[in-house]
Every structure is written in structure tokens, then in C-alpha cells.
KEBA-78009 format. One record per residue (C-alpha): residue number from 1; x, y, z. Coordinates in Angstrom, 2 decimals. Layout:
BEGIN
r k=NUM	X=X	Y=Y	Z=Z
...
% end
This chain:
BEGIN
r k=1	X=99.02	Y=117.48	Z=29.00
r k=2	X=96.30	Y=120.11	Z=28.63
r k=3	X=95.05	Y=120.55	Z=25.08
r k=4	X=93.08	Y=123.56	Z=23.88
r k=5	X=89.56	Y=122.89	Z=22.61
r k=6	X=89.04	Y=122.86	Z=18.86
r k=7	X=87.78	Y=125.96	Z=17.08
r k=8	X=84.54	Y=124.10	Z=16.35
r k=9	X=83.91	Y=123.63	Z=20.07
r k=10	X=84.90	Y=127.21	Z=20.90
r k=11	X=82.49	Y=128.44	Z=18.23
r k=12	X=79.66	Y=126.42	Z=19.78
r k=13	X=80.37	Y=127.51	Z=23.35
r k=14	X=81.37	Y=131.13	Z=22.73
r k=15	X=81.78	Y=132.72	Z=19.32
r k=16	X=78.51	Y=131.58	Z=17.74
r k=17	X=76.52	Y=131.27	Z=20.98
r k=18	X=73.82	Y=133.88	Z=21.48
r k=19	X=71.04	Y=134.79	Z=23.88
r k=20	X=67.92	Y=133.34	Z=22.25
r k=21	X=64.41	Y=134.81	Z=22.29
r k=22	X=62.58	Y=132.43	Z=19.97
r k=23	X=62.57	Y=128.67	Z=19.83
r k=24	X=61.96	Y=125.60	Z=17.70
r k=25	X=59.18	Y=123.35	Z=18.94
r k=26	X=61.47	Y=120.42	Z=19.78
r k=27	X=61.07	Y=118.99	Z=23.28
r k=28	X=63.92	Y=118.59	Z=25.75
r k=29	X=63.98	Y=115.08	Z=27.17
r k=30	X=64.39	Y=114.38	Z=30.89
r k=31	X=67.60	Y=112.45	Z=30.29
r k=32	X=69.06	Y=115.59	Z=28.66
r k=33	X=68.24	Y=117.56	Z=31.81
r k=34	X=69.91	Y=114.88	Z=33.91
r k=35	X=73.02	Y=115.03	Z=31.71
r k=36	X=72.93	Y=118.82	Z=32.01
r k=37	X=72.93	Y=118.60	Z=35.79
r k=38	X=75.70	Y=115.97	Z=35.76
r k=39	X=77.90	Y=118.52	Z=33.98
r k=40	X=76.97	Y=121.68	Z=35.85
r k=41	X=77.31	Y=120.07	Z=39.29
r k=42	X=81.07	Y=119.95	Z=38.68
r k=43	X=81.30	Y=123.74	Z=38.92
r k=44	X=83.71	Y=124.94	Z=41.61
r k=45	X=81.99	Y=126.52	Z=44.62
r k=46	X=83.20	Y=127.82	Z=47.96
r k=47	X=83.94	Y=124.87	Z=50.27
r k=48	X=82.15	Y=122.70	Z=47.69
r k=49	X=78.90	Y=124.07	Z=49.12
r k=50	X=76.90	Y=123.99	Z=45.85
r k=51	X=74.10	Y=126.36	Z=46.99
r k=52	X=72.28	Y=126.54	Z=43.63
r k=53	X=69.01	Y=124.73	Z=43.04
r k=54	X=67.51	Y=124.24	Z=39.57
r k=55	X=63.78	Y=124.14	Z=38.90
r k=56	X=62.97	Y=123.07	Z=35.33
r k=57	X=59.60	Y=124.63	Z=34.54
r k=58	X=58.23	Y=122.58	Z=31.65
r k=59	X=54.47	Y=122.11	Z=31.97
r k=60	X=52.05	Y=124.73	Z=30.65
r k=61	X=50.36	Y=124.86	Z=34.04
r k=62	X=53.57	Y=125.74	Z=35.86
r k=63	X=54.64	Y=128.15	Z=33.09
r k=64	X=51.40	Y=130.08	Z=33.60
r k=65	X=52.27	Y=130.48	Z=37.27
r k=66	X=55.62	Y=131.92	Z=36.23
r k=67	X=54.30	Y=134.35	Z=33.58
r k=68	X=52.85	Y=137.01	Z=35.96
r k=69	X=56.26	Y=137.43	Z=37.60
r k=70	X=57.93	Y=138.46	Z=34.32
r k=71	X=58.48	Y=141.87	Z=32.79
r k=72	X=56.28	Y=142.21	Z=29.69
r k=73	X=59.22	Y=141.89	Z=27.24
r k=74	X=60.06	Y=138.47	Z=28.70
r k=75	X=56.59	Y=136.92	Z=28.55
r k=76	X=56.37	Y=135.55	Z=25.00
r k=77	X=59.93	Y=134.24	Z=24.79
r k=78	X=59.39	Y=132.42	Z=28.09
r k=79	X=55.97	Y=131.06	Z=27.19
r k=80	X=57.33	Y=129.65	Z=23.91
r k=81	X=60.54	Y=128.17	Z=25.39
r k=82	X=60.45	Y=124.40	Z=25.96
r k=83	X=61.80	Y=124.89	Z=29.48
r k=84	X=62.47	Y=127.81	Z=31.77
r k=85	X=64.98	Y=127.14	Z=34.52
r k=86	X=64.66	Y=128.97	Z=37.80
r k=87	X=68.21	Y=129.18	Z=39.08
r k=88	X=67.70	Y=129.50	Z=42.81
r k=89	X=69.86	Y=129.53	Z=45.91
r k=90	X=69.25	Y=127.51	Z=49.04
r k=91	X=69.96	Y=129.76	Z=52.02
r k=92	X=70.40	Y=126.61	Z=54.11
r k=93	X=73.08	Y=125.28	Z=51.77
r k=94	X=75.53	Y=124.93	Z=54.66
r k=95	X=73.40	Y=122.09	Z=56.07
r k=96	X=74.92	Y=119.82	Z=53.39
r k=97	X=78.55	Y=120.56	Z=54.25
r k=98	X=79.06	Y=117.38	Z=56.27
r k=99	X=78.31	Y=115.48	Z=53.05
r k=100	X=79.98	Y=117.81	Z=50.54
r k=101	X=83.07	Y=118.76	Z=52.60
r k=102	X=83.45	Y=115.80	Z=55.01
r k=103	X=87.14	Y=116.26	Z=55.86
r k=104	X=86.80	Y=119.69	Z=57.54
r k=105	X=84.30	Y=121.52	Z=59.72
r k=106	X=83.06	Y=124.49	Z=57.75
r k=107	X=79.51	Y=124.16	Z=59.01
r k=108	X=80.06	Y=126.21	Z=62.20
r k=109	X=81.88	Y=128.90	Z=60.20
r k=110	X=78.75	Y=129.55	Z=58.10
r k=111	X=76.01	Y=128.52	Z=60.53
r k=112	X=76.84	Y=131.41	Z=62.86
r k=113	X=77.17	Y=134.10	Z=60.18
r k=114	X=74.02	Y=134.68	Z=58.13
r k=115	X=75.45	Y=137.61	Z=56.16
r k=116	X=78.45	Y=135.55	Z=55.05
r k=117	X=76.19	Y=132.58	Z=54.27
r k=118	X=73.90	Y=134.68	Z=52.05
r k=119	X=76.77	Y=136.47	Z=50.31
r k=120	X=78.46	Y=133.14	Z=49.60
r k=121	X=75.19	Y=131.61	Z=48.42
r k=122	X=74.43	Y=134.38	Z=45.93
r k=123	X=77.93	Y=134.47	Z=44.47
r k=124	X=78.24	Y=130.72	Z=44.09
r k=125	X=74.71	Y=130.05	Z=42.81
r k=126	X=75.40	Y=132.68	Z=40.14
r k=127	X=78.61	Y=130.84	Z=39.25
r k=128	X=76.73	Y=127.54	Z=39.04
r k=129	X=74.13	Y=129.19	Z=36.80
r k=130	X=76.89	Y=130.28	Z=34.45
r k=131	X=78.18	Y=126.72	Z=34.35
r k=132	X=74.64	Y=125.58	Z=33.55
r k=133	X=74.63	Y=127.82	Z=30.46
r k=134	X=77.93	Y=126.41	Z=29.22
r k=135	X=76.82	Y=122.84	Z=29.97
r k=136	X=73.58	Y=123.41	Z=28.06
r k=137	X=75.48	Y=124.75	Z=25.05
r k=138	X=77.82	Y=121.76	Z=25.14
r k=139	X=74.77	Y=119.45	Z=24.90
r k=140	X=73.41	Y=121.25	Z=21.84
r k=141	X=70.88	Y=123.42	Z=23.68
r k=142	X=70.54	Y=127.18	Z=23.42
r k=143	X=69.96	Y=129.57	Z=26.29
r k=144	X=68.10	Y=132.77	Z=27.05
r k=145	X=69.21	Y=133.95	Z=30.51
r k=146	X=67.30	Y=136.87	Z=32.03
r k=147	X=66.80	Y=138.80	Z=35.22
r k=148	X=63.68	Y=140.74	Z=34.23
r k=149	X=61.23	Y=139.36	Z=36.77
r k=150	X=59.87	Y=140.01	Z=40.25
r k=151	X=61.94	Y=137.84	Z=42.59
r k=152	X=59.65	Y=138.28	Z=45.58
r k=153	X=56.53	Y=137.33	Z=43.63
r k=154	X=58.23	Y=134.32	Z=42.08
r k=155	X=59.51	Y=133.15	Z=45.46
r k=156	X=56.04	Y=133.45	Z=46.98
r k=157	X=54.65	Y=131.23	Z=44.21
r k=158	X=57.36	Y=128.58	Z=43.95
r k=159	X=59.32	Y=128.65	Z=47.22
r k=160	X=57.00	Y=129.71	Z=50.01
r k=161	X=57.87	Y=127.91	Z=53.25
r k=162	X=61.31	Y=126.85	Z=51.99
r k=163	X=64.85	Y=128.18	Z=52.36
r k=164	X=65.12	Y=128.67	Z=48.59
r k=165	X=65.00	Y=131.99	Z=46.76
r k=166	X=65.36	Y=132.89	Z=43.10
r k=167	X=68.56	Y=134.25	Z=41.57
r k=168	X=67.88	Y=134.42	Z=37.81
r k=169	X=65.98	Y=132.66	Z=35.03
r k=170	X=67.17	Y=130.93	Z=31.88
r k=171	X=65.05	Y=129.72	Z=28.98
r k=172	X=66.32	Y=126.50	Z=27.41
r k=173	X=65.58	Y=124.98	Z=24.03
r k=174	X=66.72	Y=124.81	Z=20.45
r k=175	X=67.04	Y=128.41	Z=19.37
r k=176	X=65.56	Y=129.92	Z=16.24
r k=177	X=67.99	Y=132.41	Z=14.65
r k=178	X=65.42	Y=133.90	Z=12.31
r k=179	X=65.25	Y=137.66	Z=12.79
r k=180	X=68.13	Y=137.72	Z=15.26
r k=181	X=69.99	Y=141.03	Z=15.26
r k=182	X=73.80	Y=141.15	Z=15.01
r k=183	X=75.83	Y=140.54	Z=18.15
r k=184	X=76.18	Y=143.67	Z=20.26
r k=185	X=79.62	Y=145.16	Z=20.97
r k=186	X=81.83	Y=143.99	Z=23.82
r k=187	X=84.52	Y=145.89	Z=25.69
r k=188	X=88.05	Y=145.42	Z=24.40
r k=189	X=90.80	Y=143.76	Z=26.42
r k=190	X=92.32	Y=147.20	Z=27.07
r k=191	X=89.00	Y=148.56	Z=28.36
r k=192	X=88.14	Y=145.65	Z=30.64
r k=193	X=91.44	Y=144.14	Z=31.78
r k=194	X=94.59	Y=145.00	Z=33.70
r k=195	X=97.79	Y=142.98	Z=33.93
r k=196	X=99.56	Y=143.82	Z=37.19
% end
């Protein structure tokens, strides 16, 4: 029988969760990142293709390579975050289908259609990135997702010569609520939804 999550858990994952811009100085251990991936990899994706790739930028040296790609408003919050995740997509994701979807031949369906492959990759890597945010929250981490950066510049620095390209970024850490403004409005059910 399915049981709804407790209000405490819903508060952590949704109602009290925010986009963070400042961070405590606590480190994130490698085993936490491994646990994070073990959760997010369970996200549903088209034909189980799992096109997302996750680059955990932790060292100061690598952070400084990332900084020039950011819009000015994203620099300090990224520099101070314990980790910035580059959520990327592998445009050759279909090469893993014999492993990830062994009981059917989907490889030829995607191998011969680049537009479909790229559309599927972008949609599903975005979905996996959303799962990463929820997985991080469930492990006690806070998140600061953002798209304010130069994708082409970032890709030339981190992914040159590969089939990977960036989708979005997400700072990870233990958020500092000091000075945080109230949550912004959301659309109502009536404004955003239709029951047909």
C-alpha cells in the first residue's frame, strides 16, 4: 500500500526548501555525493537512456575555471558554495542502450536520428537534474540551481573533445538563511492547471 510522506518530509523537500545563494562553510564528503548519485540515478528517463552527466566542481582551481563563464550575479554565490554541479548531457547517450535497455533494440532508433537524440537528451537530462535537486534535499543538502552562464564557454573549458555539453548548474551545500527574502509568489492551481 502506498503511504503519503509525512509533513516533516514534505516540508524538507518542498514547503521549506528554497534556492540558496549563501552557504555555511561545511564540506560535502565524497560518500555523500555517491549517495546522492545512487538516488538520482533512479529517475525515469526515456528508454532508460540516462543521458545526464554530473561534474562535481569542488576544488578552488576548477572553480576558478568555471567563474568566467558565469553572469556577474552568480559569481560570489558559486565561489562560496562547497560544490557546483555541472548538469550536462551526453549526446552519445544512446551508445549505452545495449547495457541500459538490453531486452529491446532502441539503439538504431536513436543512432539514425540526431535531432530526436538531442531533443531526448535535453529533456531527460533536465529531468535527471530535477531529481538531483530532490535527492540532495533528502540528504540534508541545499541547492542553488541556475542557468545564468555561457554554455559554449563552459563546454569549451570542461568538455572540449567530448560528446558532453552543459545543461544547467546547481550549487550544493548547507544553506545559510540569513538575509533570505520571503518566498516569491507561485501561480495558483486555477492559473496553471486544467482537468480535462
